[in-house]
N, C-alpha and C positions, 0 to 999 in steps of 0.2 A: 428595415430596420437595421442597424449600425449594429456591427459585430461585441461592441462594447457592451452599450444595451442591449443585445440579445444575451451577455455574457449575464449582465446585472440581473435580466429577466429571469432567467432561467434560474439563478441563485435565490432571487424573488420567492418564486413562485415554489421552490421545494423548501425552503424555509417555514414558508407559507402553509405548507401542506402538512410539514410535522408538526407544525404549533398548533391546525385546527385541531386535532384528534385524539383523544388522550390514549388510543392503540396504536400505539408507535407501529408495532406489526402490519398492520392494516393499511397503514397510511406509507409505509415501504410498498407494500405490494399495489396501491393507488397510483405509486408514483414512476412504475418502471417502463411508463410508454413515455412520460416525459423524461425520464434519464439516459432512456435509448437514446430520442430526440438529441437533447444535449451531448451525449457523448460520440455522435454519428457525424452532429456538424461543424464541416472543416474551419468554419471562422472562427467559432467559439475555441478549437482547439488555438487555432493563432492568438487570440487575444489571450488567452491562458495563457502563454508562450510571451508574448510579449508583457504583460502584465510581470513575469517573476523578471524577466530581461530590465527591466527599469528599476529594479531595483537593485543597487552597484554592491550592496552583502550580499546579492546571493551569488556572485562572480565569486566567492569566498569560500562557499561551501563545499561541504563534502558528503559521501554519498556509501548508504548499505550496498548490496546486491542490488536493490531496486532504488531509482529514482526518484525520489518524491517530489511534487512540484504543489506548493499548498494552492488552493483555490479561493475558499472561503470558511470562515468560523462565526458561529453565531452562538446563542445560547441553546440553540434546535439542534444546529447539523454540523458537520466538516466534512468538506469537500477538497479531494483530492485526486492528481493527475499520477496514477504510478507509471513510471516509466521501465519496462521489467527488459532487461540486458540480456541476449543472449550468453551461452556459454562460446567458448571463441573455436569449439568447433561442432557446433550448431546441435550440439547433443539436447534431444528432447527428455529422457530417459532418467531424470535426475532431480529428485526436487530440491526445490529452492529454500526451502525451511522445515524446521519440522514439523510434522501432523499438531495443530492446534485449535483452541477456542478462544473466542472474544470474550469471555464473561458474560457479564450483562447487556455488554453490547451488541446493536444490532448492525452489520452491514450489507448493502446494495453497491454491485459492480459489474459495470458496464464497458464493453472493450469499443475504444476509438477507436484504432491504430494497428495495423500489423496481422499476423495472424492469428492472433491469439495461443494460450497454451492449457493444458490438461490440467484439469482443476478437479478435486476428491471430496467430495463429503460424506462426513459420516454420522450414525446417533451421537449422543451425547455418549462421552463414555461411562462404561461402569467398572467400579474395582470388585476383582474378583479378591478376598482377603486369605481366601484357603490358599490361593498361587499366588500371590500379591503381584498381581499381573492385571493390566487392565482390557477390558473387552471393549472392542471399537464394531460395529458393523455398519458397510460401506452402505450410504444412501442414494448416491448419484456420482458417475466417472461419465466426464465428457471438456472436450473441447470447448471451451471458452470464448469464441469467435466473433468475430465484429459485428458487434448489434445485438449481441446474447448480454442480458440483464441477469444475474445471479442473487439471490437473499443468502445469506448468510445469517441463522437466527443463534440465538445467546444461547453460549453452550453446544452449538455446533461445531464438532470437530470439521477440520478441513487440510487442505495440503495442496499448494499450486505447484507445478513439475517446468522448470524451462522453455521460454518459445525457442522455435525456431530460429527468430529472427525478433529485433526491435517490436515490442509491443507495448499499448498504450493502456491503459484503465480509467473510467473516472470511478471516484469511490465517493458514496456517501455512505455515513456514519452519523449514528446515533445512539442514546441509548436508550434499554426499552423500558423505562418509567415516561411519565410525563414529566415537559417540563419543567421544574420549579425554581424557585430564587437560587438552590444549587447552581443552575446550571449557569446562571447568569453572573454568578459571582466566580465559578473557574472560567467566565472566558474574560476577567478583568485583566489589564496586562500586565500589570505588576504580580499574578499570582501562573500567566505564563510565562513569564522570563522566569520567575525561581520554581517551577513546576516540581523538577526532581527534589530538590533539597525541603519544600516547603510541603511535601507526602512522605517523604521519612518523617519533619516533623509531626504531621498533625496523624500520623501512625501512629508513633511515640507517646501522644497523648488523649490518640483512642477516640480524636472526630474524624479518623481518614471518612468511616462508615458514615457517619453522619452528614458529611458532604457529598459523598456520592461518589468516591474517588476509585479510578478503578485499579486497585490492589491484586498484584501479579501474585496466585497462587494457585499451583500445576495446571496451569493452562500446555504445557507443550509435550508430546508424546511420539517415541520412536518405534518402530517393530523391532521385533526380535525373534526368534525361531519357534518363541513359544508363546506370540502375545506381544500386545505395547506395553514398556515402561512410561515410565514420569520422568520427566526431566523435573529434581524438584524444584530447582530454581532457573527460573525465566532466564533463557539465553538466546543474545543475540550480536549474530555477524558483527565485527570492527565496522568503524568508516574507513574506506580507501581515502587516501592521498587528496588534495585539491585536485591535482594535476588529472587524474583520472575520473574529478568528476568535471572539470571542463571538458574533455575529452568525449564524454557520454552526453554532457548539455550539447555539445556541438553535433553530435550525431545526431540527436534529435532532432535537430532542426534541418540537420539535412535531410533523414528519413523520411520529415515530412513535410518537406519540398517547401519551409519558412524562410528561405535566403535572405528575403525583402529583407528580415527583420534585422537585419548585418547594422545597417543606419545607427540603429540602436546598441547594438554591442559596440562596435567601434566609439560614441563617446564616452560609452565606459570604461573602455580600455584605456582611456586618460585622466579617471577618475582616482583621484588619491586615496578612496578608499580599498579598492580593487589592490588585490595584494599581488596577484602574477601578472601584471600586465602586457610581458612577453610573450608567454601564452594565451592571453587570450589573444593579441594583435595576431599571433602564426596559425593558430586556428581559423580567427577570420579570414585568414589567406588563402588557406585551404579550402574551408568555403567556398570562398567568391570565385575559385577558382576552382570550383565542382572536384577537387580530390579528394578521394575519398577519405571518410573520417569514422572511424570506429569506436562503438561504447566500450567502456573496458571495465571490467570486473576488476577488485583490487586483492593485493596477497590477502588472506584469509576470507576472502568471499565465497570459496568453498572448499570444500576438501574434510568439512564435518562429519564424523561420522553417523552421531546421532541427530542431525541436521538435512545431510545432504544423503538420500537412498534413493533406491530402482522401484517401478514402480512393483519389479518381479519381488523384493525383500516385504513390501505392504499388503500383495495379495499371500505372501508363505506367514506373515503373522495374521492375517485373516481366515484363512485355513486352517489353524494352529487350533483356532480356540472354538472350530466347529467340532473338530474331536473329541468325544468322551473322556474326559479322565480317571 
């Protein structure tokens, strides 16, 4: 099978599995081996990168601390390749974001490349009204290494820590409820292009829940000396500039030994849709010459006290809630 056919076959098989059963949790369990095979197939990763590079608009992107590459989106599933950029000093004892859950969404993630990162999962947070604090109980703490598949259930809080070097995961998202006409409607191009503005409009007129849109309400938590505090508003890191995105993208190509995709990039470098043609050509020259290209975290991607914390801080918050008050 050619890589393109192989990628499409994996996507179709995952989509079919999620449409075949009304029990989405059981379906996630049933596709773990398929997702592992998908993630660890180097030809598939190359095809994911090739398709991403083939669209000149993707040369104009920006990124969060994780560079995310879309793979496929249907009424039943969303697939992404998440490229986890290490800290400049390769330190691993820092969370990449706040402890968080994803509401009613279900997530399966398989590590495709790199050393992996430490991943913590917790039981559904419980509110202690007497102390205005949340209780979290640790379910699992392990390194999410290549070939490992993790399932994160709805309302299950979790947090990844920074990897020592570039790590790539394949992420499968679904709703926890059976696929309906609402899911098909949400995948319509017009709704996708204007998702944020439409979500706000539908919230105001009371249709957001009818359409089963993800509404952010108390999804993020941060450790304190007395337990875990809620972040009342969902907080996201700012996106870095296009230059940092391009450096990170080329670093991914170099680290995964996909330099042979340069011919596609050179074609894009002269495309009038590409905003920074000079930088694309410069990075192409570095890639061709074998000069090291480092992935970049941007200003504002770290240093947020409520979203970047150490394992010791989480452990202290967990211990504090075990002491009778």
